[in-house]
C-alpha positions, 0 to 999 in steps of 0.5 A: 755837548762836548766840553773843551778845556785848555788842556784838551786843546793842548793835547789836540794841538800836540796831536796835530803837530806830531801827526804833521810831522809823521805825515812828513816823514811818510812823504820824505820816505816815499820821495827817498824810495823813488830816488833810491830806486833810480840806481841799481846800487840804491836798491838795497837802501830803497828796500830798507826805506820801504820797510821803514815806511811800512812800519810807519803806516802800519803803526800809525794805523794801529795806534789810531784804531786803538784810540778810536776803540778806547774813545768809546769805552773810556770815561770822561775823566780819563779822556784827556789822559788817553789822548796825551798817551796817544800823542806820546805813542806817536811821538815815540813812533816819530823818534823811531822813525827819525833814528832809523832814518839817521842810521840809514843816512849814515850808511848811504852817501846817496841818501845822505846827499839826497836828504841834504838837498831837501828843504827841511820844514820841521817845527823844532820849537813845537817839538821841543815843547812836546818833550 
């Protein structure tokens, strides 16, 4: 039988928030790539966004695979610590993606105007809670 504690529920909630944010970035990058590919002048930025999206997907895949492998080898006492470590790794990845996306936005007026036209759905209060 699995033991559920308040701390494990908090960690699960944090994981859900970060995973949702990463999924949003993945979707936004996919749409941004499509938008930038419409113009020949946007192709270099589209390539940059493709690399960023690839980094996001592969990093999430690697971190999730590591977490699954450790789940079976870790003692019950340290499972919560491992769960929080995984959440913090995903949060660090989210910050990396946001930083690189910010740099790309500063370099491309087309990307900047497109991003400003999007309706942003960010759980700021939830992300602040994670910090």
